[in-house]
VMD Tcl script that draws the C-alpha trace (Angstrom):
set ca {
  {-10.27 -64.37 67.90}
  {-12.15 -64.19 64.62}
  {-14.75 -66.68 63.40}
  {-15.79 -66.71 59.75}
  {-19.51 -66.22 59.17}
  {-20.50 -66.82 55.55}
  {-23.13 -64.45 54.15}
  {-25.36 -65.04 51.13}
  {-27.42 -62.20 49.67}
  {-31.08 -63.01 49.14}
  {-32.40 -62.42 45.59}
  {-34.51 -59.35 46.59}
  {-31.73 -57.76 48.69}
  {-30.25 -54.34 48.05}
  {-26.54 -55.20 47.88}
  {-25.66 -51.52 48.40}
  {-26.73 -51.88 52.06}
  {-23.74 -52.72 54.26}
  {-23.34 -56.22 55.60}
  {-23.10 -56.59 59.40}
  {-20.14 -54.52 60.57}
  {-18.35 -53.61 63.77}
  {-18.47 -49.85 64.17}
  {-15.53 -49.63 66.61}
  {-12.34 -51.67 67.09}
  {-13.52 -53.36 70.30}
  {-17.25 -53.68 69.57}
  {-18.79 -57.00 70.63}
  {-21.76 -56.64 68.30}
  {-21.82 -56.10 64.56}
  {-24.56 -53.67 63.52}
  {-27.14 -55.16 61.19}
  {-29.34 -53.07 58.89}
  {-32.87 -53.18 57.54}
  {-32.83 -54.37 53.94}
  {-36.34 -54.20 52.52}
  {-37.45 -55.76 49.22}
  {-37.90 -53.27 46.33}
  {-41.60 -52.62 46.98}
  {-40.93 -51.60 50.63}
  {-37.70 -49.61 50.23}
  {-39.35 -46.20 50.06}
  {-42.02 -46.80 52.69}
  {-40.11 -48.97 55.17}
  {-42.18 -50.02 58.18}
  {-44.01 -47.80 60.65}
  {-44.00 -49.30 64.14}
  {-46.86 -47.90 66.16}
  {-46.52 -48.03 69.98}
  {-46.86 -51.65 71.12}
  {-46.47 -52.98 67.57}
  {-43.89 -55.55 66.52}
  {-42.62 -56.50 63.06}
  {-40.11 -58.82 61.45}
  {-37.60 -56.58 59.67}
  {-35.62 -58.26 56.87}
  {-31.83 -57.97 56.59}
  {-31.52 -59.21 53.01}
  {-29.21 -62.12 53.75}
  {-28.85 -65.67 55.03}
  {-25.74 -66.92 56.75}
  {-23.72 -70.00 57.60}
  {-22.50 -70.10 61.19}
  {-19.77 -72.62 62.06}
  {-20.76 -75.62 64.17}
  {-20.18 -74.91 67.86}
  {-21.29 -71.25 67.57}
  {-24.49 -69.22 67.50}
  {-25.23 -65.66 66.51}
  {-27.18 -63.69 69.11}
  {-29.43 -60.89 67.89}
  {-29.53 -58.02 70.37}
  {-31.13 -54.56 70.48}
  {-29.21 -51.37 69.82}
  {-28.96 -49.36 73.05}
  {-29.42 -45.99 71.32}
  {-32.74 -47.06 69.75}
  {-33.88 -48.46 73.10}
  {-33.02 -45.32 75.07}
  {-34.15 -42.68 72.58}
  {-37.22 -44.37 71.08}
  {-38.12 -47.44 73.16}
  {-37.26 -49.79 70.27}
  {-36.15 -53.26 71.31}
  {-36.36 -56.90 70.26}
  {-39.25 -59.12 71.27}
  {-37.00 -62.10 71.99}
  {-33.77 -60.67 73.21}
  {-31.31 -62.03 72.74}
  {-32.57 -63.93 69.76}
  {-30.55 -66.97 68.76}
  {-29.59 -67.99 65.24}
  {-28.44 -71.61 65.33}
  {-25.51 -72.97 63.35}
  {-27.79 -75.24 61.30}
  {-30.20 -72.47 60.18}
  {-29.80 -71.32 56.58}
  {-32.90 -69.20 56.03}
  {-33.39 -65.44 55.81}
  {-32.18 -63.46 58.80}
  {-34.75 -61.10 60.26}
  {-34.90 -58.91 63.35}
  {-38.14 -58.85 65.38}
  {-38.47 -55.22 66.50}
  {-41.01 -53.94 69.02}
  {-41.93 -50.36 69.83}
  {-42.13 -49.92 73.62}
  {-42.13 -46.14 73.14}
  {-45.00 -43.68 73.21}
  {-44.56 -42.46 69.60}
  {-44.62 -44.23 66.23}
  {-41.16 -45.20 64.92}
  {-40.35 -45.34 61.21}
  {-37.89 -48.13 60.27}
  {-36.16 -47.00 57.11}
  {-34.27 -48.95 54.45}
  {-30.61 -49.27 55.48}
  {-31.20 -48.26 59.11}
  {-29.18 -50.03 61.81}
  {-31.76 -52.11 63.67}
  {-29.82 -54.52 65.87}
  {-26.52 -56.10 66.71}
  {-25.18 -59.58 65.95}
  {-22.92 -61.18 68.55}
  {-21.07 -64.40 67.70}
  {-20.84 -66.71 70.72}
  {-19.62 -70.25 71.43}
  {-22.24 -72.85 72.29}
  {-21.89 -75.53 74.94}
  {-24.64 -78.13 74.90}
  {-25.74 -79.70 78.16}
  {-26.81 -83.26 78.82}
  {-30.07 -83.33 80.77}
  {-30.74 -86.22 83.13}
  {-33.14 -86.87 85.95}
  {-31.91 -87.45 89.52}
  {-33.66 -88.08 92.85}
  {-31.96 -85.22 94.72}
  {-30.21 -81.95 93.91}
  {-27.27 -80.63 95.95}
  {-27.98 -78.02 98.62}
  {-26.89 -74.38 98.25}
  {-27.18 -71.27 100.42}
  {-29.88 -69.95 98.08}
  {-31.82 -73.18 97.93}
  {-35.21 -72.78 96.28}
  {-35.31 -68.96 96.60}
  {-36.71 -67.71 93.31}
  {-37.43 -64.44 91.55}
  {-36.04 -61.52 93.56}
  {-34.92 -63.69 96.46}
  {-31.34 -62.38 96.36}
  {-32.15 -58.78 95.46}
  {-33.50 -55.70 97.17}
  {-34.75 -56.19 100.74}
}
mol new
graphics top color blue
foreach p $ca { graphics top sphere $p radius 0.5 }
foreach p [lrange $ca 0 end-1] q [lrange $ca 1 end] { graphics top cylinder $p $q radius 0.2 }
display resetview
C-alpha cells in the first residue's frame, strides 16, 4: 500500500539534496537527509559526545489524516558512531505543517560531523488509531497484574 505524502521545499533548502527515499524495494523507512541553510552547508554540525542538535531537512510535509510519520534512527549510524535520536521514535502528526527536523544525539565517545546531504534518519509512515480515555472503578485482572518494569523478563 502506498500513501501520498506531500512535500514542500523550504525557501533556504538545497533542492539538489534528495527527498526522503526508500533505498531498497522492501524498506520500511525512507532515508531522510540533512539539508542545511546556505551559511551552514560547508561546516555542517559537529556533535560532541553527549551533545544533541536539531538537524534541518529542508522541507515541510502534509501527512494524510489518519496517519503519522515516525522519525527513527539509522542503525548504521547507531552501531558505528553511537548516533541516535533523542525522542525515538519521534512523531510528526498529520496536522503539523512546519519544518521537519531530526533531533540527533551523540552517544558515542568521539565527535561526529553531520554533513550537508548526509542520511540522518528514517521516516516511517504509520496508521494512527486514537483511543478514548475514560475512568473506571476497576480494571480487569490478568496473569501479569501490576508487575512493572522487568517483571516478565530475566529471572
